[in-house]
C-alpha positions as CSV (number, residue, x, y, z in Angstrom):
1,M,-19.2,-26.5,36.7
2,Y,-21.1,-23.2,36.2
3,S,-24.6,-24.6,36.0
4,R,-26.2,-27.9,35.5
5,D,-25.4,-28.0,31.8
6,I,-22.5,-25.5,31.4
7,W,-18.9,-26.6,32.2
8,K,-15.7,-24.7,32.0
9,V,-12.7,-26.5,30.6
10,S,-9.1,-25.2,30.7
11,F,-6.3,-26.3,28.4
12,L,-2.6,-26.0,28.5
13,S,-2.3,-24.2,25.2
14,K,-4.2,-22.1,22.7
15,S,-3.8,-24.7,20.0
16,M,-5.5,-27.3,22.2
17,T,-8.3,-25.0,22.8
18,N,-8.8,-24.2,19.1
19,N,-8.7,-27.9,18.2
20,T,-11.6,-28.5,20.6
21,L,-13.7,-26.0,18.7
22,S,-13.7,-28.2,15.6
23,N,-13.8,-31.6,17.4
24,K,-15.9,-34.1,15.4
25,L,-16.9,-36.2,18.4
26,L,-18.3,-33.1,20.2
27,E,-20.2,-32.0,17.1
28,E,-21.7,-35.5,16.7
29,A,-22.8,-35.5,20.3
30,E,-24.3,-32.0,19.7
31,I,-22.2,-30.4,22.4
32,I,-21.7,-26.7,21.9
33,V,-18.2,-25.5,22.4
34,F,-17.2,-21.8,22.5
35,I,-14.6,-19.4,23.8
36,P,-16.2,-16.6,25.8
37,R,-15.7,-13.2,24.2
38,Y,-13.8,-11.8,27.2
39,K,-11.1,-14.5,26.6
40,I,-10.7,-13.5,23.0
41,S,-10.5,-9.7,23.1
42,R,-7.4,-8.0,24.3
43,K,-6.5,-4.3,24.5
44,V,-3.1,-2.9,23.8
45,M,-1.6,0.6,23.8
46,I,1.0,1.7,21.4
47,K,3.1,4.7,22.4
48,E,5.2,7.3,20.6
49,I,3.3,7.3,17.3
50,P,4.1,10.5,15.5
51,E,1.2,12.8,14.9
52,D,1.7,12.8,11.1
53,I,0.9,9.1,10.8
54,N,-2.8,8.4,10.5
55,M,-4.6,5.4,12.0
56,D,-5.0,3.6,8.7
57,E,-1.2,3.5,8.4
58,V,-0.8,2.2,12.0
59,K,-3.4,-0.5,11.3
60,K,-1.6,-1.5,8.1
61,I,1.8,-1.7,9.9
62,V,0.4,-3.8,12.8
63,K,-1.4,-6.2,10.4
64,E,1.8,-6.7,8.3
65,E,3.7,-7.8,11.4
66,N,0.8,-9.8,12.9
67,S,-1.3,-11.3,10.2
68,N,-3.2,-13.5,12.6
69,I,-4.8,-10.7,14.6
70,V,-8.0,-8.8,14.0
71,I,-8.2,-5.1,14.9
72,S,-11.7,-4.2,15.9
73,N,-11.1,-0.7,17.1
74,L,-8.2,1.7,16.8
75,Y,-8.1,5.3,17.9
76,R,-5.6,7.9,19.1
77,L,-5.7,9.0,22.7
78,R,-5.5,12.7,23.2
79,R,-4.0,14.4,26.2
80,T,-5.9,17.2,27.7
81,I,-3.7,20.1,28.9
82,Y,-5.1,22.4,31.4
């Protein structure tokens, strides 16, 4: 229990969690169900991308292999050499 009217519920799988978001009984009872943003967003780093490949191509390749993900931000890290 976080506060008087906010409760945290944990599930065994992602599918169980997603099913709860569209549960008719909860909707009828006017109970608001949501997944906090910090639980949805994840960051990954991809190494060894050749310089001649642009970010649009990388995005296309990643989306082809993982059609269920949404890429919100993609950028190349630059090393600073002193």
